[in-house]
MARVEXKOL-78158 format. One line per field, with one value per residue (C-alpha): residue number from 1; x, y, z. Coordinates in nm, 4 decimals, decimal comma. Layout:
N
nr = (NUM | ...)
u = (X | ...)
v = (Y | ...)
w = (Z | ...)
This chain:
325
nr = (1 | 2 | 3 | 4 | 5 | 6 | 7 | 8 | 9 | 10 | 11 | 12 | 13 | 14 | 15 | 16 | 17 | 18 | 19 | 20 | 21 | 22 | 23 | 24 | 25 | 26 | 27 | 28 | 29 | 30 | 31 | 32 | 33 | 34 | 35 | 36 | 37 | 38 | 39 | 40 | 41 | 42 | 43 | 44 | 45 | 46 | 47 | 48 | 49 | 50 | 51 | 52 | 53 | 54 | 55 | 56 | 57 | 58 | 59 | 60 | 61 | 62 | 63 | 64 | 65 | 66 | 67 | 68 | 69 | 70 | 71 | 72 | 73 | 74 | 75 | 76 | 77 | 78 | 79 | 80 | 81 | 82 | 83 | 84 | 85 | 86 | 87 | 88 | 89 | 90 | 91 | 92 | 93 | 94 | 95 | 96 | 97 | 98 | 99 | 100 | 101 | 102 | 103 | 104 | 105 | 106 | 107 | 108 | 109 | 110 | 111 | 112 | 113 | 114 | 115 | 116 | 117 | 118 | 119 | 120 | 121 | 122 | 123 | 124 | 125 | 126 | 127 | 128 | 129 | 130 | 131 | 132 | 133 | 134 | 135 | 136 | 137 | 138 | 139 | 140 | 141 | 142 | 143 | 144 | 145 | 146 | 147 | 148 | 149 | 150 | 151 | 152 | 153 | 154 | 155 | 156 | 157 | 158 | 159 | 160 | 161 | 162 | 163 | 164 | 165 | 166 | 167 | 168 | 169 | 170 | 171 | 172 | 173 | 174 | 175 | 176 | 177 | 178 | 179 | 180 | 181 | 182 | 183 | 184 | 185 | 186 | 187 | 188 | 189 | 190 | 191 | 192 | 193 | 194 | 195 | 196 | 197 | 198 | 199 | 200 | 201 | 202 | 203 | 204 | 205 | 206 | 207 | 208 | 209 | 210 | 211 | 212 | 213 | 214 | 215 | 216 | 217 | 218 | 219 | 220 | 221 | 222 | 223 | 224 | 225 | 226 | 227 | 228 | 229 | 230 | 231 | 232 | 233 | 234 | 235 | 236 | 237 | 238 | 239 | 240 | 241 | 242 | 243 | 244 | 245 | 246 | 247 | 248 | 249 | 250 | 251 | 252 | 253 | 254 | 255 | 256 | 257 | 258 | 259 | 260 | 261 | 262 | 263 | 264 | 265 | 266 | 267 | 268 | 269 | 270 | 271 | 272 | 273 | 274 | 275 | 276 | 277 | 278 | 279 | 280 | 281 | 282 | 283 | 284 | 285 | 286 | 287 | 288 | 289 | 290 | 291 | 292 | 293 | 294 | 295 | 296 | 297 | 298 | 299 | 300 | 301 | 302 | 303 | 304 | 305 | 306 | 307 | 308 | 309 | 310 | 311 | 312 | 313 | 314 | 315 | 316 | 317 | 318 | 319 | 320 | 321 | 322 | 323 | 324 | 325)
u = (1,6407 | 1,8443 | 1,9720 | 1,9990 | 2,3700 | 2,3331 | 2,0273 | 2,2104 | 2,5012 | 2,2609 | 2,1228 | 2,2929 | 2,5351 | 2,3406 | 2,0214 | 2,2008 | 2,3349 | 1,9880 | 1,8332 | 2,1045 | 2,0215 | 1,6509 | 1,7332 | 1,9523 | 1,6800 | 1,4308 | 1,6641 | 1,6949 | 1,3213 | 1,1586 | 1,1868 | 1,2044 | 0,8902 | 0,6863 | 0,6670 | 0,8165 | 1,0409 | 0,8168 | 1,0487 | 1,3281 | 1,0934 | 0,9684 | 1,3264 | 1,4352 | 1,1207 | 1,1749 | 0,8397 | 0,7094 | 0,4369 | 0,1437 | 0,1982 | -0,0822 | 0,1767 | 0,2393 | 0,5563 | 0,6347 | 0,2812 | 0,1021 | -0,0434 | -0,1140 | -0,3506 | -0,4373 | -0,7954 | -0,9212 | -1,1574 | -1,1894 | -1,0101 | -1,0800 | -0,8936 | -0,6242 | -0,7352 | -0,6503 | -0,5399 | -0,3275 | -0,4856 | -0,2570 | -0,4051 | -0,2472 | -0,2544 | -0,2289 | -0,5767 | -0,7955 | -1,1054 | -1,4079 | -1,2117 | -1,2999 | -1,0098 | -1,0130 | -0,9438 | -0,6683 | -0,7025 | -0,3536 | -0,2526 | 0,1152 | 0,3319 | 0,5385 | 0,4155 | 0,1103 | 0,3513 | 0,5803 | 0,5710 | 0,2903 | 0,1106 | 0,3600 | 0,6736 | 0,8852 | 0,9146 | 0,5371 | 0,4776 | 0,7115 | 0,5425 | 0,1912 | 0,3011 | 0,4318 | 0,1053 | -0,0965 | 0,1219 | 0,1901 | -0,1547 | -0,3515 | -0,5503 | -0,6426 | -0,4567 | -0,5976 | -0,3137 | -0,4574 | -0,2782 | -0,4260 | -0,3392 | -0,0447 | 0,0191 | 0,0950 | -0,0824 | -0,3748 | -0,4061 | -0,6359 | -0,8852 | -0,8002 | -0,6175 | -0,9134 | -1,1607 | -0,9652 | -0,9529 | -1,3286 | -1,3982 | -1,1913 | -1,3802 | -1,7099 | -1,5839 | -1,4734 | -1,7937 | -1,9934 | -2,0559 | -1,8607 | -1,5706 | -1,3363 | -1,2944 | -1,5768 | -1,3487 | -1,2892 | -1,4704 | -1,5757 | -1,7247 | -1,3669 | -1,2018 | -0,9017 | -0,7686 | -0,3883 | -0,1492 | 0,2043 | 0,3098 | 0,0824 | -0,1152 | -0,1776 | -0,3151 | -0,5472 | -0,6662 | -0,7817 | -0,9625 | -1,1286 | -1,2237 | -1,3936 | -1,5844 | -1,6999 | -1,8145 | -1,9982 | -2,1715 | -2,2816 | -2,4181 | -2,6180 | -2,7665 | -2,5504 | -2,3829 | -2,0876 | -2,2383 | -2,1380 | -1,8047 | -1,7479 | -1,4386 | -1,3144 | -1,0111 | -0,7474 | -0,3695 | -0,1731 | 0,1975 | 0,3970 | 0,1183 | 0,2027 | 0,0407 | 0,1631 | 0,0854 | 0,2283 | 0,3749 | 0,7171 | 0,7059 | 1,0186 | 1,0818 | 1,0780 | 1,3458 | 1,5510 | 1,5594 | 1,5601 | 1,8520 | 1,7786 | 1,7419 | 1,4239 | 1,2302 | 1,3438 | 1,1503 | 1,2366 | 1,0972 | 0,7784 | 0,7101 | 0,7427 | 0,4971 | 0,2367 | 0,2649 | 0,2249 | -0,0801 | -0,2828 | -0,5115 | -0,3378 | -0,2909 | -0,3587 | -0,1109 | -0,0241 | -0,3085 | -0,5494 | -0,7534 | -0,5993 | -0,2626 | -0,3420 | -0,6105 | -0,6102 | -0,5972 | -0,8653 | -0,9802 | -1,0372 | -1,3597 | -1,3472 | -1,2348 | -1,5151 | -1,7690 | -1,6211 | -1,6988 | -1,3610 | -1,3108 | -1,0432 | -0,7119 | -0,3480 | -0,0872 | 0,2756 | 0,5499 | 0,9282 | 1,1655 | 1,3908 | 1,1044 | 1,0751 | 0,6964 | 0,6558 | 0,5247 | 0,2354 | 0,1623 | 0,1699 | -0,0590 | -0,3018 | -0,2955 | -0,3585 | -0,6442 | -0,8007 | -0,7886 | -0,9359 | -1,2150 | -1,3057 | -1,1729 | -1,0301 | -0,6663 | -0,3288 | 0,0202 | 0,3232 | 0,6396 | 0,9752 | 1,2445 | 1,5124 | 1,2896 | 1,3395 | 1,0583 | 0,9721 | 1,1467 | 0,8911 | 1,0544 | 1,3621 | 1,2476 | 1,5719 | 1,5387 | 1,4349 | 1,1654 | 1,0109 | 0,9926 | 0,8289 | 0,5831 | 0,4739 | 0,4201 | 0,1963 | 0,0037)
v = (2,0416 | 1,7332 | 1,6737 | 1,3228 | 1,2967 | 1,4333 | 1,2156 | 0,9020 | 0,9773 | 1,0093 | 0,6553 | 0,3737 | 0,1633 | -0,1619 | 0,0056 | 0,1571 | -0,1850 | -0,3433 | -0,0613 | -0,0954 | -0,4643 | -0,3808 | -0,1201 | -0,3610 | -0,6259 | -0,3670 | -0,2673 | -0,6317 | -0,7057 | -0,4019 | -0,4335 | -0,1420 | -0,2637 | -0,2100 | -0,5770 | -0,7387 | -1,0423 | -1,2406 | -1,5390 | -1,3163 | -1,1294 | -1,4555 | -1,5777 | -1,2585 | -1,2175 | -1,4230 | -1,5546 | -1,7209 | -1,9849 | -1,9580 | -2,1236 | -2,2243 | -2,2939 | -1,9494 | -1,7595 | -1,4821 | -1,4962 | -1,4858 | -1,7665 | -1,7315 | -1,8938 | -1,8299 | -1,7880 | -1,7861 | -1,5037 | -1,5843 | -1,8896 | -1,7903 | -1,4621 | -1,6078 | -1,3642 | -1,4589 | -1,3095 | -1,4103 | -1,3798 | -1,2951 | -1,3910 | -1,2926 | -1,5955 | -1,4345 | -1,2817 | -1,2899 | -1,5067 | -1,3130 | -1,0072 | -0,8596 | -0,7413 | -0,4809 | -0,5848 | -0,4333 | -0,4892 | -0,4384 | -0,3694 | -0,4141 | -0,1805 | -0,2486 | 0,0049 | -0,2100 | -0,4380 | -0,6114 | -0,8016 | -1,0073 | -1,0839 | -1,3635 | -1,1548 | -1,1937 | -0,8232 | -0,7802 | -1,1022 | -0,9737 | -0,6302 | -0,7748 | -1,0126 | -0,7138 | -0,5273 | -0,8239 | -0,8723 | -0,5101 | -0,3709 | -0,6776 | -0,6951 | -0,9418 | -0,8521 | -0,9412 | -0,9005 | -0,8928 | -1,0559 | -0,8420 | -0,8990 | -0,7081 | -0,4817 | -0,4733 | -0,8067 | -0,6631 | -0,2878 | -0,0309 | -0,0911 | -0,4548 | -0,3818 | -0,1742 | -0,4426 | -0,7083 | -0,4880 | -0,4318 | -0,8014 | -0,8922 | -0,6454 | -0,7899 | -1,1451 | -1,0831 | -0,8875 | -1,2099 | -1,3335 | -1,6424 | -1,6033 | -1,4377 | -1,5612 | -1,4807 | -1,2515 | -1,0268 | -0,6952 | -0,5976 | -0,2785 | -0,1597 | -0,2190 | -0,0116 | 0,0060 | 0,0245 | 0,0297 | 0,1283 | 0,2983 | 0,1567 | -0,0042 | 0,3423 | 0,4458 | 0,1434 | 0,2447 | 0,5810 | 0,4395 | 0,1388 | 0,3638 | 0,5883 | 0,2881 | 0,1831 | 0,5375 | 0,5640 | 0,2309 | 0,3384 | 0,6676 | 0,4693 | 0,2523 | -0,0484 | -0,1296 | -0,3580 | -0,4317 | -0,5588 | -0,4281 | -0,0619 | 0,1359 | 0,3126 | 0,4761 | 0,4853 | 0,4664 | 0,5597 | 0,4877 | 0,6893 | 0,6493 | 0,6266 | 0,9320 | 1,1336 | 1,3611 | 1,5090 | 1,7957 | 1,7301 | 1,8445 | 1,9775 | 1,6614 | 1,4461 | 1,6633 | 1,7175 | 1,3481 | 1,1871 | 0,9537 | 0,8389 | 0,4637 | 0,2624 | 0,5177 | 0,6961 | 0,8987 | 0,6464 | 0,3622 | 0,5407 | 0,6495 | 0,2839 | 0,1752 | 0,4330 | 0,3305 | -0,0335 | 0,0301 | 0,3087 | 0,2456 | 0,2423 | 0,6009 | 0,7615 | 1,0016 | 1,0576 | 1,3085 | 1,0145 | 1,0206 | 0,6887 | 0,8652 | 1,2327 | 1,2088 | 1,5852 | 1,6824 | 1,8299 | 1,4887 | 1,3430 | 1,3754 | 1,6443 | 1,4883 | 1,6671 | 1,4673 | 1,1242 | 1,0859 | 0,9537 | 0,8369 | 0,9681 | 0,9352 | 0,9054 | 0,9936 | 0,8889 | 1,0883 | 1,0478 | 1,3394 | 1,1346 | 1,0058 | 1,1659 | 1,1136 | 1,3216 | 1,6389 | 1,4439 | 1,2945 | 1,6352 | 1,7743 | 1,4896 | 1,5571 | 1,9298 | 1,8521 | 1,6210 | 1,8970 | 2,1518 | 1,9031 | 1,8738 | 1,5187 | 1,4426 | 1,3923 | 1,3670 | 1,3485 | 1,1713 | 1,3260 | 1,1509 | 1,3822 | 1,1115 | 0,8321 | 0,6875 | 0,5290 | 0,1917 | 0,2755 | 0,0548 | -0,2673 | -0,1882 | -0,2745 | -0,1599 | 0,1975 | 0,4785 | 0,5857 | 0,2384 | 0,2268 | 0,5703 | 0,4756 | 0,1555 | 0,3469 | 0,5942 | 0,3150)
w = (0,1660 | 0,0820 | -0,2725 | -0,4161 | -0,3321 | 0,0225 | 0,0816 | -0,0272 | 0,2078 | 0,5027 | 0,4521 | 0,6503 | 0,4448 | 0,4892 | 0,3708 | 0,0709 | -0,0287 | -0,0008 | -0,2034 | -0,4676 | -0,5049 | -0,5367 | -0,7991 | -0,9938 | -0,9941 | -1,1221 | -1,4046 | -1,5090 | -1,4733 | -1,6383 | -2,0159 | -2,2610 | -2,4386 | -2,1201 | -2,0214 | -1,7130 | -1,6942 | -1,4583 | -1,4321 | -1,3074 | -1,0717 | -0,9214 | -0,8824 | -0,7039 | -0,4900 | -0,1760 | -0,0613 | 0,2526 | 0,2879 | 0,5281 | 0,8662 | 1,0971 | 1,3665 | 1,5223 | 1,4360 | 1,6851 | 1,8199 | 1,4831 | 1,2718 | 0,8988 | 0,6502 | 0,2834 | 0,1564 | -0,2031 | -0,3017 | -0,6738 | -0,8115 | -1,1739 | -1,1204 | -0,8938 | -0,6240 | -0,2651 | 0,0647 | 0,3606 | 0,7050 | 0,9980 | 1,3354 | 1,6703 | 1,8979 | 2,2416 | 2,2560 | 2,5709 | 2,5296 | 2,4109 | 2,2991 | 1,9597 | 1,7451 | 1,4667 | 1,1081 | 0,8941 | 0,5199 | 0,3781 | 0,0174 | -0,0615 | -0,2675 | -0,5767 | -0,8313 | -0,9152 | -1,0998 | -0,8484 | -0,5183 | -0,3635 | -0,0390 | 0,0281 | -0,0349 | 0,2768 | 0,3526 | 0,3489 | 0,5408 | 0,8126 | 0,8116 | 0,8388 | 1,1136 | 1,3105 | 1,2505 | 1,3822 | 1,6899 | 1,7848 | 1,7032 | 1,8178 | 1,4961 | 1,2261 | 0,9070 | 0,5651 | 0,3122 | -0,0409 | -0,3332 | -0,6111 | -0,9775 | -1,1232 | -1,4217 | -1,7088 | -1,7504 | -1,5532 | -1,5958 | -1,4330 | -1,2784 | -1,1945 | -0,8672 | -0,7462 | -0,8575 | -0,6666 | -0,3560 | -0,3669 | -0,4277 | -0,1223 | 0,0983 | -0,0192 | 0,0432 | 0,4017 | 0,4782 | 0,4477 | 0,8041 | 0,9049 | 0,6654 | 0,9158 | 1,2742 | 1,5135 | 1,7136 | 1,4093 | 1,4547 | 1,1026 | 1,2434 | 1,3025 | 0,9663 | 0,8592 | 0,5038 | 0,5082 | 0,2141 | 0,1250 | -0,1994 | -0,4737 | -0,1908 | -0,0463 | -0,3837 | -0,3720 | -0,0239 | -0,1586 | -0,4601 | -0,2978 | -0,0049 | -0,2599 | -0,3956 | -0,0489 | 0,0300 | -0,3030 | -0,2459 | 0,1005 | -0,0354 | -0,2900 | -0,0158 | -0,1049 | 0,2242 | 0,2908 | 0,6332 | 0,8783 | 0,7449 | 0,8254 | 0,7314 | 1,0441 | 0,8846 | 0,6120 | 0,6532 | 0,3402 | 0,3862 | 0,1317 | -0,1270 | -0,4972 | -0,6560 | -0,9511 | -1,2429 | -1,5610 | -1,3610 | -1,2076 | -0,8461 | -0,6682 | -0,4609 | -0,7761 | -0,9361 | -0,6204 | -0,5198 | -0,8631 | -0,7839 | -0,4281 | -0,3572 | -0,4206 | -0,6288 | -0,9462 | -1,2036 | -1,4742 | -1,2633 | -1,1560 | -1,5150 | -1,6208 | -1,3515 | -1,4540 | -1,8205 | -1,7163 | -1,4962 | -1,6563 | -1,9559 | -2,2945 | -2,4111 | -2,0723 | -1,9147 | -1,5490 | -1,5041 | -1,5187 | -1,1923 | -1,0830 | -1,0541 | -0,9986 | -0,7314 | -0,6701 | -1,0385 | -1,2650 | -1,3884 | -1,0402 | -0,8388 | -0,5661 | -0,2367 | -0,0538 | -0,2558 | -0,1787 | 0,1908 | 0,3024 | 0,6649 | 0,9042 | 0,7206 | 0,8241 | 0,5587 | 0,6144 | 0,4400 | 0,4185 | 0,3650 | 0,1339 | -0,0807 | -0,4278 | -0,4108 | -0,0939 | -0,2604 | -0,4147 | -0,0735 | 0,0972 | -0,1726 | -0,1030 | 0,2714 | 0,2221 | -0,0189 | 0,2405 | 0,5016 | 0,2620 | 0,1805 | 0,5490 | 0,5908 | 0,9350 | 0,8345 | 1,0023 | 0,8532 | 0,9971 | 0,8537 | 0,8924 | 0,7478 | 0,7161 | 0,5833 | 0,2353 | 0,0369 | 0,1966 | 0,5263 | 0,7064 | 0,5824 | 0,7937 | 1,1493 | 1,3144 | 1,1925 | 1,4258 | 1,1791 | 1,1766 | 1,5569 | 1,5722 | 1,2977 | 1,4722 | 1,7955 | 1,6114 | 1,4405)
């Protein structure tokens, strides 16, 4: 198993430099009092505007879900679609520890554009509100509100097949997929349908889970790029309710305070894990718990992948991941 030093040496130089810049910006942005320097974050977060004129075969447009909450999403529409063909819908939740990034961050815009083009799907990228200004459960509330908004007939293009809707998220977005998927399943069990929207599956890409226990991968890879224990601890303190610890069910989804996975009614689930990600042991624990609960689950394991490997389109791991998707 790779140590932090060996893991860092195995990462391409260009990627290490990019990750170092991300780490430096995080150090400057995350304050000791638990607040975030938003002006600096906005300055460092390169964003991209929506473009109805297609870029690489995909057009984009922004839609408001709740103007009072500042809740909106960006819709990615593949332009080369045969007439009359229905396309599945991907609802995407971006990462950033619940506290950073947005639906118009360039890395996520590029990722969603590739999803739309390669997978021939509509992509709804949700711009949920961020912590610590908006703590738990705001991100989950915004995710649910967006699903309810798009489930109203006529709001998405006619060729969008809401009966084939997939919830996809990376890092904190993967965490949101689990929790909003739980809400959808609970609503359906109570006879409160989201129809015509139907969740066909979940894809959790290196989901952000945790707990008070320090798992071996967190200790072994504590100094690899992108994710550090100090940074993840900050994010949990910023997101969780005041006074809560990391065994809160929002973080520790397989812990004693969380509802049993067998009782949730989750759809088929794909969990993506990277061998150089400190969070991997939590992700593997989640996958094993899904299997034990009888959920149809599959894990993609990339031994040389760092956290957020999917934003590097030239990497071997990214190409393999897109083929699997």
